N, C-alpha and C positions, 0 to 999 in steps of 0.2 A: 759123039763129042761131049766133053765135059761141060755141063751147063754153066759152070763158073768161068768158062772161056769164051762165052758168047760176046758179041760186039758191045751190047749194052751193059752186061754185068762185069766183064773183065776189068775195066778201069775202076769200078766201085770196089771190087774185091781187092785190087791192088792197093787202093787208098786205105782200105781197112787193114791190110797187112802192114802198111807204113805206120798207121796209127798204133798198131800193136807193138812195133819196134820202138816207137817213141815212148810209149808207156813203160815198156819193160826195161828200157835203158835209162830210165830216170832222167830224161832230157829236159825237165822243166826248169826254167830259169830261176823260179822262186826257191827251189831246193839247191841248185848249183851255187847260187849267190848267198845262201844263208850264212850269216856271220857265226852262228853257233854250230860248230861242226858236229857236236853230239846230237843236236836236234836233226841236223841235215842227214847224218848217217842213219839215224834211227828211222826217219821217214823214208829214206831211199830204200831201205830193206822192205818196206811195206808198200812202196809206190806202185809196184806191178798190180796190186789189187786196189789202189787208190783209196784205201781205207773206206771203201764205199759201203754204205748200209742199204740193204734191200728190204723193203717192207711192202705190205699190201694194205691198201685203204679201200673200204667198201664204196667210196664215192669217187676217189681219184684214180683207182686202179693200182698199178705197180709204180712204186716210188724208189728212186735210186738217189742217194744223197752222199755228197763228198765235199770236203773242204778243197780238194784238189781241183774241182771244177772252176775255181776262181784263180788258179795259177796262171801267170803270164806265159805265153808261148816262147819257146826258144827258137833257134834258127831252123832246126829241122821241122819243127811243128809249124813254124811260119811258112816254110816252103810248101808244106802240104796245104795249109790254109789258102795260100795264094793260088795253088793249083786248082783247088776246088772252086774258088771264085771265078777263075778263068773258064772252068767247065760250065759255068752258068751263063757264059757270055751270050747276050742277045743283041749286042751292039758293039761296033768297033771302038766306040768312045769309052775309054777305060774309066774316066772320071764318072760318067753317067752310070756305067756298069757297077762300079764300086758303091755308088750312092744307092742304086736299086737293091743291091745285096744287103747293104747296111739297113735299109728300110725293112727288108724281109726279116732280117735277124732281130731288129727292134720289135717287130710284130710278134715273134714267137718266143723271145726271151724277155721276161718282165722282171722288174725289181721285186724282191721279197719284202713283205711287211716285217720289219725287225721285231715287232711285238709278237709275231706268230712264229718266230724262228725257233727251230728245234734246239734244245739245250746242247745236244751233242754236236751241233754244227756251228756253234758260236765261234767267231774268230778268236784267236789267242789274245791274251791280255796285252796291253801296250808294252808291258815290260818284256814280253817275249820277242826275241830277235826275229822269229818267223813272221810275226805280225806285220813287220815292215814290208814283207813281200806280198801281203794280201792286198788286192786292188780296191780302189774306190770305184764303185760301179757308175760310170758315166758314159754317155754315148760316144765321147771322144777318146775314151781310154783305149789302150792297146788291146789287141785281141787276147782273149783268155781261152782256156781249154773248153769252156762251155760253148764259146762261139764256134770253135772247130767242130765240136760234136753236133751243134745245130746245123752247120753246113753239110756235114755228112748225112744227118738225118733227112734234110731236105732233098739231097741228091738221091736218097733211097725211097722216095715216094713211089707208089702209094702204100700208106700204112693202113692195112685193113683192120687188124686187131690191136687192142690197147684199151685205155690210154696208158701212156708212160709219162712220168714226170721226173726230170733230172733237177736236183736241187743243190745249189751251192749256198754258202752263208749269205750271199747278197742277191742272187738271182735265181730264176726258175725257167726251165725249158719244158713246156707241156706239149707232148705229141698227142694231139687230139685226133685219134684214129677214126676211121669211118664207123666202125662198130664200137659201141660202149660195152666192151666184153665183160666188164665187172658185173653187169646185170646178170649175165649167165653164170659167172663164177660164184656170185653171192647165192644163187639158187643151189648150185652143186656142192659148194664147199662143205656145208655141214654133213652131207651124206658121205663125201670123200673122207673127211676126218673121222667119221664113225667107222669107216672101213679101215683106216689106218690103225685105229685102236684095236680092231678085231683081228686084223691080218698081220700085224707086225710080227714077223717070224723071229724067234730067238736064234741068235748066232749068225744071222745073215741079213744083208741089206734088203729092204723092201724095194722091189723092182716095179717101176711105173712107166708106162708108155703113153705118149700123146700122139695119136695117129692123125695126120692132117694138122700138125702143130702150128702152121703158119709161122709167125715170127717169134713164137715162144712165150707169148703173154701168159698162157695158162701154166706153162712150166715154171716161169718165174714166180707166179702167184702161189703155186704149190710149194716151191722152194721156200718162200718167205714164211708160209704157214707151218711147214714141217720143221723148219729151223726153230721157230718159236716153240712148237709143240715138244720137240725132243729136248730142247734146252730146259723147258719148264718141268718136264717129267723126269729129268736126270736119268734117262734110259741109258743102259750100257751100250757102247758102240758094238757093231757087228764084227765078225771075224775079218771083214775087209776094211775095217776102220771107218766105215760110214753107216749112217742109219738108213739111207735111202739112195736110190739111183734113178734119175729121171732121164728118159731118152725120147726125143721127139723125132717124128718121121714126116717129111714133106719133100716132094721133088722140086719145089720152087727155089731157084737160085736167088731171086730177089728177097724172098722171105728169109732165106738162110743168111744173106748179108745183113738184113735188119737184126736178126738174132745175134750175129757175130759182133755188131756194134755194141749191143747191150751186154753181151757176155764178156767182152773185153773190159767192161767197166766193173762188173760184179764178180767175175771168176766163180760164179755159182757152179755147183757140181751137176752140170747139165751136159747132155750130148745131143747133137743134131745130126741125123742121118738124111742125106739127100735121096730118100727112098719113099715109095708110095705104099699104100696098103697091100698092093699085090706082091710086094717084096717081103712082107712080114714073116711068112713061114720059112722062107729060105734064110732070112736073117736069124731067127730064133734057132733054127737047126744048126747054122754055122757057129753061133755063139754058145750052143748047147745050154741055153738059159731062157726060160719063159718068164712071163710077167705075172705079178700078183694083182695089179690094178691097171686098167687100160681105159683111156679116153678116146672116143671117136666122135668129135663134135662137128656137125655141119658137113659131113662127108658122104653119108649113105645115099642121099638123093642125087649126088653127082656121079654115081656108079651105075652103069648099065648092067653090070653083073653083080646084083645085090647079094645073091646067094654065095657066090665065090668070096665076096667081101666079108660077109658075116662069118663064113667058115674060116677065113684067114684070121679074123679077130679071135674067134673061139679057140682055134688051134694054137694061138700064140700065148694063151693064158694057161697058168697052172690049173689043175683040177680045183674047182671051187673058187677060182679067181673071179674078180668082179670087173664088169665093163660098164662104163657110163656112155650112153649114146644120146645124141639129140638129132632129130631129123624132121624135115617137113612132113606133115601128115595131111590126110584128106578126110574131112568130116562131111559125110553125105548130107547132113542137115544144112550145110552151106548151099546146097542146090535149091533150097526153098526160095521162092520168089521174094524179092525185097519187100519188107513190110508185113510179110506173113508171119504167123506164129506156129510153133510146133503143133498146137491144138487144131489150128485151122487147116494146116497143110502137112500133117504128119506123114513121115515116110512109112510105107508098108512094113509090117513086122518082119517078113522074110528078107526084105532088102536090108534092114538094119542088122540082121544076124549074119549076113554074108561077109566074107573076108574080101573086101573090095580094094582095088588099087586104081588110082588115077594115072593113066599113061599119058604123059605129056607129048603132044603132037610135034611141035616145033621148038618152042621155047616157053619158059615159065618165068615171069617177072624179068623178061629180057635175058634170061640165062639159057643158053642153048644146050648146056651140059646138065640139065635137070631131066631125069627120066621117069622115075616112079614115085608117087606119093601114096603110101598105104594108109588104110584106116588103122586104128589101134589094134583091132582084131587081126588084121592082116600082118601087121608088124610083129605081133606076138607069135603068129604062126611061122613067119620067116625065121625068127630067132630060135624057136623050138626045132625047126627042121635043120638048123645049122649048128646045133650043139649047145644051145643055151637053155636054161630053165629059170623059173622064179622071176619072171619079168615084173618089176615094180614101177608103176607110173609115178614119177616124182612131180611132174607138172605139165600142163598144156598152156602155152603162152603164144599170143599173136606177136609177130614181129612188127614193131612200130617205128615210126620215124624219130622217136626219141632214142631208140636203141641203134638204129642204122640210118645214117644220114651223111650228106656230103660235107666235108670240111676242107680246109686249106691243105691238109695232108694227103689228099687223094686228088688226082686229076680227072678221074672218070665220074660218071653219074652214080647215083645211089637210089635208095628205095623210093624216095618221093617221085622219081622219074619212071619207076617201074609199075606204079599203080594206076588204075583208071582215074583220070583227073576228075571225073564226075561221080565216081563211086569207089571210095577207098576200100570197100569190102571185096574188090576184085582187082586182079592184076591187069596190066595193059592188054593182055590177050583174052581176058574174060574169065580166067580161072579164079577160084576162091583165093583171097589174099593169104600171104604166108602165115602159117600157124605151125608151131613146133611142139613136139612131144619130147620130154626129157625122161629117159628110162634108166633104170639100174637092172642089170641082168647078171646071172651067175653061170659060169661054165659048168656043164653037167659032169 
């Protein structure tokens, strides 16, 4: 069965399709009713891309900004807006229902500080006829495009990766995801950009894969940085007309729908395949094209077949291609009793030199799909056996409740509920608390 046809996902996927039609057909009342036909026609031509600007901020994550987010909805968009409100129905009282939804929208969409407004997003001058169609942001105003996008985003919970911020000239929608993924990307980005400078092949586009891409946060972050890089460097375009190609792989239909919402706003040169890491080799063989750079973040410990997974990653890369991997690791020093020091309770030397792996019995931090946590030595050995060389340790970082926590954008529990309430150095099951290694490796 097509995962997009499941009972939960199918109506969301249908709504996204309707949004795409609304955007592509220029059905916004603010353009349709513009008195200046030259302005109207010019904006209609670019409306399918919403004139959206995508950038990456080290604190706020991925930002998407567009004047169009302030446009008033037309009849088709209003019908979709009403449909989404109905889908939230928790009471037969329509007045109470609409009041509840409005309160939710007011909680996630906030007015922008005009003094901090981006110059490129300032509303047109009073002399411009288009300025008459831009709304005054008040709770009583008619629904705008940003309200419709917020409703869709709320229906697409839970948002694991992010954050994402959608900005209009007057208001901001901040999708505060469970994971503050910018923390991880800030660590990896300098190494990635160094790879881009070293690997950019002459005459063809740089091919990049994000395996386990979730909703595409890292793909959009890459796109924003690469766009800036290639624009600044004045690099000639490849034979295909593009500097890079980014393809994400993830079998989750919900994450695909989250990505589709953002992609319809940005029209970024990204592709999303509803495939898992086990499908990589078949995919690259079918396309007769391997990757120059590959990301596999937070996936390896979810795989019971770690060797098959690593071999799949290696065989999907060109020779000397680079992979960035982060995975939970096991540090035997964490087995020392609480309060002890390495000097007083040092592990025996032979034990420290072994390639040890923690085999999870039932669940780890309430995740039943976590299987093996290697030591760094074991991880390096895994990689070497599967076709990688030159493992470089970029960082070891504990996962904290500042990086992963519960927000209004997820309905499930988060890290604070997965740790021992009396000892945050342990999971609820008694294992050492999550600690991640970030590595860069090269295909032999």
